[in-house]
N, C-alpha and C positions, 0 to 999 in steps of 0.2 A: 173282568175285562174279556175273558174268553167267551162268556155268554153273549156279550154284545156283538162280538165278531160273528158268532153263530147266527144271531138274529139278522145281521146284515146279509150274510150269505143266504139265509132263508128268504129274505125279501127279494133277493135276486132270482131265486127259483120261482117265487110267486109272480114276479114281473114277467118272466119268460112264459109262464103259464097264461097270463092275461094277454100278452102281446102277440104270442104265436097264433097264427091262424090254424095250424095243425097242432094238436096236442101231442108233443113229443115226449113229455114227461109222464112216466107211469108211476102211479102211487105205489103199486106193488113192488116195483123195482127200487124205489126210494126206501121203502120199509125194509126190504131185504138187505140193502146196503147198510142201513142203520143197525140192523141186527149183527151183521158182520163186524161193523165198527165196535159194537158192544163186546163181542167176543175178543177182538184185538185188544180192547181196553182192559179186559179182565186178564188176558195173557200177559200184557205188559206190566200190569200191577202185580201179578204173581211173580214175574221175573224180577221185579224190583225188590220183592221180599227175599229173594234168593241172592241178593246183593250183586246181581249181574251189572246193574247200572250204578253201582256205588262210586266208581271212579268217574262216571260221566253224568253227574247230576244235572248239568245244564241241558244236555241233549235229552235226558229223560223228561225234564219239565217241558221242554219244547214239544217233544213227541206227545206227551199226555195232553197238553193244551191244544195241540192241533187235532188230535182225535176227538176230544171233548167238543171243541168248536164245530167240527164237521158233524158230529152226532146231534148236537143241538140244532144246527141248521137243517139237517135232514128231517129231524123230528118235527120241528115247527112247520117246515114246508109241507110235510105230509099231512099234518093236522089241518092246515089251512086248505090244502087241495082237496081233502075229503069233504070239508064243509062246502067248498065251491061246487064239487061234483054233485053233492046232494041238494044244492040249490038253497042253502041256508045263508049264504053271504051275498 
């Protein structure tokens, strides 16, 4: 379910890329944000092992699903935008 939400968000990035006359989306920025999200994902997963989120399992799951969905959206969007910039699509 999270992956499908990420793909929907990625398609919105791609539509903005196609529709906008001025390219406001930077692939480097998107990749940088995706790397930061990965670090946040690792930190949250490490904190869950330390039983920080033990009492708040629902909030932990929502947080992890949100981070994963955003990471999938940015990753797929970046891949498609790289193909578009190279002229392969």
